[in-house]
N, C-alpha and C positions, 0 to 999 in steps of 0.2 A: 373496226367494229365487227366485221365478219368473224374475226378470230375470237372475239368476246362471245358472240352468239354461239359459235361452235363449242367453246369451252363450257358455256352455261348449259347447252344441250346435253353434253356428256355428264356434267355434274348432276343435273336433274334426273337423268336416267339412273345413275348410281344412288341418288337419294330415294327414288321410288322403290328400288330393289333392296337396298341395305339400310336405309333410314339413318338412325342415330350412329351406326357404325361408320358411315361415311363422314359424319361430323367428327367423331372421335379420332379416327385414323388420319383424316385430312389435316386437322389442326395439330395433332401430335407430331406427325412426320414433318410438317413445316417447321414447328418449333424445335424439333430435334436437329434441324439444319438442312433438310432436303427441300429442293425447289418445288414444293407442292402449293397450289393456290388455296391455302387454308382459310384465308380471310374471305375469299370469294365463296368458298363452300359454306362458310358460316352465314354469309349474306343470303345465299339460296335457302339455307335451313330456316332463316328468319322468315323468308317469304313463304316457305312451306308451312310454317306455323300459322301464318295469317290465313292460309287456305285450309286449315284444320287437318293437314297431313301429319304434322308433328306438334308436340306440346312445347310452347315457347320456354317455359321454365326448365324443362328437361333438356332442351337444346342448349340453354345457357350453362347448365350444370355439366353436361357432357363436354361442351367446348372448353370450359374452364379446367376440367379434369385433364382433358387431352393436352391442353396448353402447358399445364404444370408438369405433367409427366414428360412431355417432349422437351421442355426446357431443362429439366433435370438430367435427361439423357445427354443433351447438348453440353450442359455444364460438366458432367462427368467425363465426356470425351475431351473437352477442352482442358480439363484439369489434368488428365492422365497423358494425353497425346498432343493436345493443341499447341502448346508452346513451341515444341520442336517443329511441328508441321507448319505452323503459321510463319515461323522464322524462315523455314526452308522455301515455302511458296511465296512468302511476302517480299523476298528480294526482287521478284519480278514486278512487284507493285511498289517498289521504293520503300519497303518497310524494313528498316535497318534495326539491329538489336537495340540501338539507342532510342529510336522512335518507339519500339515496342516497350521499352522501359518507361517512356513517357505515358504510354497507354496504360501500363500497370499502375502508375501513380495516379492517373486520372480515375481509374476504377476504384482505387482505394479511397479517393475523395468524393467522387460523384457517381460511383457504380450503382448505388441504390436507386438514385433518381433515373439513371439511364435505363435500368432494367424495368422500371415502372412505366416509362413512356415509350420504350422501344417497340412495343407491340403495334403501335399506331404508325410506325415509320417503315416505309418500304425498304427491304433489304436488311435493315438492322434487326427486324423481328426474327429473321432467320439465323443471324450470326451473334446476337447479343449474348446469349447463354454460353456459346462456345468461347467468345472473347472473355466473358466473366470468369469462366473456369480456367482458361489459359493464363489469366492475369492473377490467379490465386485469390480471388475474392472469397471472403468467408461464406461458407455454404449457408449458415443460418440467416445471415443478412440477405443473401441472394434469395433464399426460399421465401422469406417474409414479403419482400417486394415483388417477387415473382408471382406469388399467390394473389397479392393485391392487384397487380397489373392484369393477371389472367381474368379475375372476376370482373374488373371494370371493362376490359376489352370485350369479353364475352357478352356482357349486358349491352354495351353500346352498339357493337356490330350486329348482334341478333336483332336488336330493336330497329336499327336502320333497315334491315331486310324486311322486318315485319311491317313497318310503316310505309316504306317506299318501294317495296318489292314489285309493285305493278310495273315499274320501269327499271327492271333489273339491269339490262345492258348499260343504261345511262348511270345507274347507281354504282355499278362496279367500276366504270370508267372514272366517275367522280371521286370515289373513295381511293382508287389507285393514284390519281393525280394528287390528291391531298397528301397521301403518304410520301409521294416523290418530293413534293414541295417541302414537307417537314424534314426529309432527308437532306435536301440541299441547304436548308436553313441550319440544320444541325452541323453539317460539315463546315459551313462558313463560321458559325459560332465557335466550333472547336478550334478552327484555324486561328481565329482572333485571340482566343484564350491562350493557345500555344505560343503565338508570337509575343503576346504580352508577357507571358511567363519567361520566355527566352530573353527578351530585352531586359526585364527586371533582374534576371539572374546575371546577365553580362554586366549590368551597372554595379551589382554588388561585387 
């Protein structure tokens, strides 16, 4: 909890000095693939909107814009460099070329839904665009679902900060845990689908 308090104190200082730029760059850099607490920054911005330091509508607009730009940067990096890099680094995490091929097939079938919900899942929010680009997902489809997800995410997270911002440390911890739970559920679901697909293929 002390770590959360220290992080929130730092974010609040930046918010007071740079305002909307903190929201834009925090969200954009996280969605581009850097380990920046963009979601926490947006929660703080929502709280600042409730205290009349920022305008809630503008916060949502700036966050959505930063998210879309950041994700498109991540997509471009994944498309041009990601495949080779992921395969090179992935071998240390048991990601073989065959498993990467399964991931490509998954994004061809379910990539749109994944991009839409990835923003609410810890970890996946940072890497979803990179994986989509590396898997050769069509950019137009990516952009459409990316834009929809960015708008929904920006509205939901900003509103949470606006309504429950008086208990920011608890809110940040709760949202973080929710994202982790969704990540675990997603991994389990993906594993079940992969096993089912493998067994079905072997029977054929």
